C-alpha positions, 0 to 999 in steps of 0.5 A: 497461553500460546496461540498459533499463527498460520500462513495460507497462500494465496489467501494468507492469514496471520491472526491472533485468535484470542484462544488456542486456535488458527484463523483461516479463510473459510472455503468448504472445499478446503475443509472436507471434515463435516464434524468440525466445531467452527467458532465464527470470528469474523465474517467469512473467517473461522477459528480452528481450535487447536484440537482439530489441527494437525500440529506438524510440519504439514500444518492444518487442513487447507494450510500451505505454509508453516505453523509457528508459535506466537507470544501471549498478548501479541497483536497482529501488527506487533511482530513480523511473522516467520511464515512470510519474512522471506517474501515480505510483500509490500503494498506501496499505496494505502491511506489510513483513513478508516483506522478507528484508533486514530480517528478516535484520538484525532476526530478531525481526520474523519471529517477530512476523509469525507470532505476530501476523499469522499470516503464515508465508510465506518471506522474500523479497528486497526486489526482490520488493516492487518487482516486486509494485508494478511488475506492478501499475502502481504506483510507491510503497507506504505501509509500516505498523508497529504499536506493540503493546508494552503489549498484545503485548510487541512492535512490528511494525516499530518506527518506526526500522525503518520509517525504515531501510526507507525509506532503502533506496528512495524508493518507500516511504512510511513511517508511524509507530505509537505505543502508546496506552498509553504516556504518552509516545506523543505525543512518540514520534509527534513524533520519528517525524515530525520526526526520522525523516521518517515521514508518517502514523500507523497505529493498530490498535484491536484489536491495541492494545486501545483504543476509538477513541472514548475521547477522554479516553484518546486526545486527546493522540495525536489532537491531536498528529497533527492538529497535525503535519498527517499522516493517521491510518490505522485498522485497521477491521472484522474482523482475521485476526490471532488473539486480536484482538477486532473489538469495538474496530474498529467504524468507527462509533467513529471518528465522534466522532474525525472530529467533534471533530478536523475537521482530522485526516484519517482513513483507515478501512482495509478499508472497515470490513468487515463494517460497510461501510455505517457506513464509507461513511456516515462518508466521505459525511458527514465531509470528513476521513474516507476509505476504503481498498480493502484488504478481502478476507475470502472468495473472491478480490479480484475477487469480494469487491470486486465484492460490496462495491462493487456489491452492498453499495453501488452502484458509482454511489455510488463513481463519483459520491460517493466518488471523492474519498474512496477510496485504493487499498490492497492489504494486501500481503503478505496479498493480492498487490498485482497481484490487488487492483489488478486487482480495482479496475480490473475494477469498471468505474469511469471512468478519472478515478475510477481515477486519483483512487483510485490516485493523486490522493487518496493524494497529497492525504492525504500533502500532495503536492497541494492 
């Protein structure tokens, strides 16, 4: 039995319904028909049986993209979709802390998520992750581990577990992490990239307890990362994790790294908040320094990002000078992807600038574009 996948922008949905139907976000204003038999599939989402859809190039009520046929048995993450391939937007900062399939197989991950990140949400099926991407209009997500074996006696996903999760779906882009205190860290990184096919490095100075500008201590890792041609994403600024000191994660410590390793692409996570101006200075000055948008420390994503990008710095600076230096990141599951994506879209940036932030800049960092 064929099913349909439909794109809906800005609230994009691509979903296997299990019946011949199309899953849409339900907003009564989108669907003026009063006698439609709706079958509730998930909270706030409803399945339109095919008989109620207009199967044509115009699509279905409320649908702005193309309807394309799928194959029986495909899951949400098993195939890239025609409707969004051209845009291929990416969330550059997510943590797979709630994926039920992984927590069931590796039960220690649930305890680690609670103890280190204080994430106490219930585990969710992997399709919930796909749905988060879909309703946000995104196609892929970078998934991040942290190797904190020396300082926390745990790995918040091992590199092998990240690779295992990436095997479940080509919508996931796996990064590696290594323990800076491990004398074999550079060898572990090379194995993760060459054998496990992971595509970047995640370091968290606060959780792993090291100063990024201790170049004597970190040189072997930075050199290996640069030689492998992969980006490194640093947690920067405040951390919600208990018993983690912010003193390790000041973005200004990354200046020495950017200066000494000019071919190493560095992503400063969370805009380095509260040290936003230092982070912006580094991104302006150094061609190899980027920022991600995954910052939320009070209020809500729309208000907080509005504060950071219109009051702490002028929006014109993002539009004119930083448009090639920012990647979208949500920090999911601490923040819902759709809420962070909606906050970025609400800032008033041009479509060209949004395309760079959501898609092109990330692809360049990942080596998918020149």
